[in-house]
VOPAGU-2260 file (C-alpha; in pm, 1 decimal, decimal comma):
REM VOPAGU-2260
SITE   aa  ch    i         X         Y         Z
SITE  UNK   A    0    1592,4   -1655,6     576,8
SITE  UNK   A    1    1550,3   -1421,5     878,1
SITE  UNK   A    2    1289,8   -1499,5    1136,2
SITE  UNK   A    3    1039,6   -1220,1    1209,3
SITE  UNK   A    4    1079,7   -1069,5    1546,3
SITE  UNK   A    5     796,5    -995,9    1793,3
SITE  UNK   A    6     751,2    -642,3    1681,4
SITE  UNK   A    7     708,5    -739,2    1317,1
SITE  UNK   A    8     437,7    -991,0    1420,7
SITE  UNK   A    9     264,6    -728,9    1631,8
SITE  UNK   A   10     268,7    -473,9    1348,9
SITE  UNK   A   11     102,7    -733,8    1116,8
SITE  UNK   A   12    -210,6    -725,5    1337,8
SITE  UNK   A   13    -277,0    -371,6    1218,4
SITE  UNK   A   14    -324,4    -520,3     867,9
SITE  UNK   A   15    -663,6    -672,8     976,6
SITE  UNK   A   16    -798,8    -319,8     987,2
SITE  UNK   A   17    -784,3    -306,0     605,3
SITE  UNK   A   18   -1069,7    -573,5     595,1
SITE  UNK   A   19   -1315,4    -330,1     754,2
SITE  UNK   A   20   -1388,9    -128,2     431,2
SITE  UNK   A   21   -1435,8    -449,5     228,6
SITE  UNK   A   22   -1691,0    -585,2     475,5
SITE  UNK   A   23   -1865,0    -253,1     497,2
SITE  UNK   A   24   -1923,0    -224,6     127,3
SITE  UNK   A   25   -1980,3    -584,4      45,4
SITE  UNK   A   26   -2286,1    -606,8     278,5
SITE  UNK   A   27   -2515,1    -441,5      14,7
SITE  UNK   A   28   -2844,7    -545,2     163,9
SITE  UNK   A   29   -2749,6    -354,8     481,7
SITE  UNK   A   30   -2728,6     -16,8     296,7
SITE  UNK   A   31   -2952,8     -71,7      -7,4
SITE  UNK   A   32   -3209,4     183,3     125,1
SITE  UNK   A   33   -3309,7     532,0      31,8
SITE  UNK   A   34   -3361,8     688,7     370,9
SITE  UNK   A   35   -3204,2     865,4     567,8
SITE  UNK   A   36   -3093,2    1130,4     321,5
SITE  UNK   A   37   -2796,1    1351,3     372,1
SITE  UNK   A   38   -2786,2    1674,8     169,8
SITE  UNK   A   39   -3028,4    1526,8     -67,0
SITE  UNK   A   40   -2822,6    1212,6    -129,2
SITE  UNK   A   41   -2984,0     867,9     -53,9
SITE  UNK   A   42   -2824,4     657,2     215,1
SITE  UNK   A   43   -2696,1     415,5     -59,8
SITE  UNK   A   44   -2464,5     682,8    -196,3
SITE  UNK   A   45   -2351,1     866,1     105,4
SITE  UNK   A   46   -2276,5     544,3     292,9
SITE  UNK   A   47   -2042,0     437,0      16,1
SITE  UNK   A   48   -1879,6     783,7      12,8
SITE  UNK   A   49   -1824,4     760,8     386,1
SITE  UNK   A   50   -1641,1     439,4     335,5
SITE  UNK   A   51   -1402,4     607,7      97,0
SITE  UNK   A   52   -1305,5     851,7     367,1
SITE  UNK   A   53   -1287,9     584,9     638,1
SITE  UNK   A   54   -1067,0     368,1     402,8
SITE  UNK   A   55    -832,9     659,8     360,6
SITE  UNK   A   56    -793,1     707,8     733,6
SITE  UNK   A   57    -758,0     340,8     802,2
SITE  UNK   A   58    -494,6     305,1     526,2
SITE  UNK   A   59    -301,4     586,2     665,0
SITE  UNK   A   60    -319,0     443,6    1017,8
SITE  UNK   A   61    -202,1     100,9     907,2
SITE  UNK   A   62      81,8     248,7     707,1
SITE  UNK   A   63     220,0     452,5     992,9
SITE  UNK   A   64     174,8     156,7    1241,8
SITE  UNK   A   65     353,7     -98,6    1015,1
SITE  UNK   A   66     620,5     130,5     874,0
SITE  UNK   A   67     966,5       8,1     974,6
SITE  UNK   A   68    1126,7     221,3    1244,3
SITE  UNK   A   69    1487,7     342,0    1253,9
SITE  UNK   A   70    1573,6     258,2     890,7
SITE  UNK   A   71    1783,7     506,0     704,3
SITE  UNK   A   72    1619,7     684,0     424,6
SITE  UNK   A   73    1746,4     619,1      68,1
SITE  UNK   A   74    1908,2     899,7    -128,0
SITE  UNK   A   75    2144,2    1019,9     141,6
SITE  UNK   A   76    1880,5    1225,8     328,3
């Protein structure tokens, strides 16, 4: 079994960012309100929709930061 190097350990730290969306949507009492409204949508709905967008950005960021570098692509490309 190969031992992980320092760069692999450092890249794993980025994975903690994936917990932010979970925490943001699990704290329902924080956003279970009607005001302020955005384009007619109650805060409850647009807050959750905002976390969908934030989650996509965070997932992409974590993917690019943890992707192995210098590996040859499969398929001969």
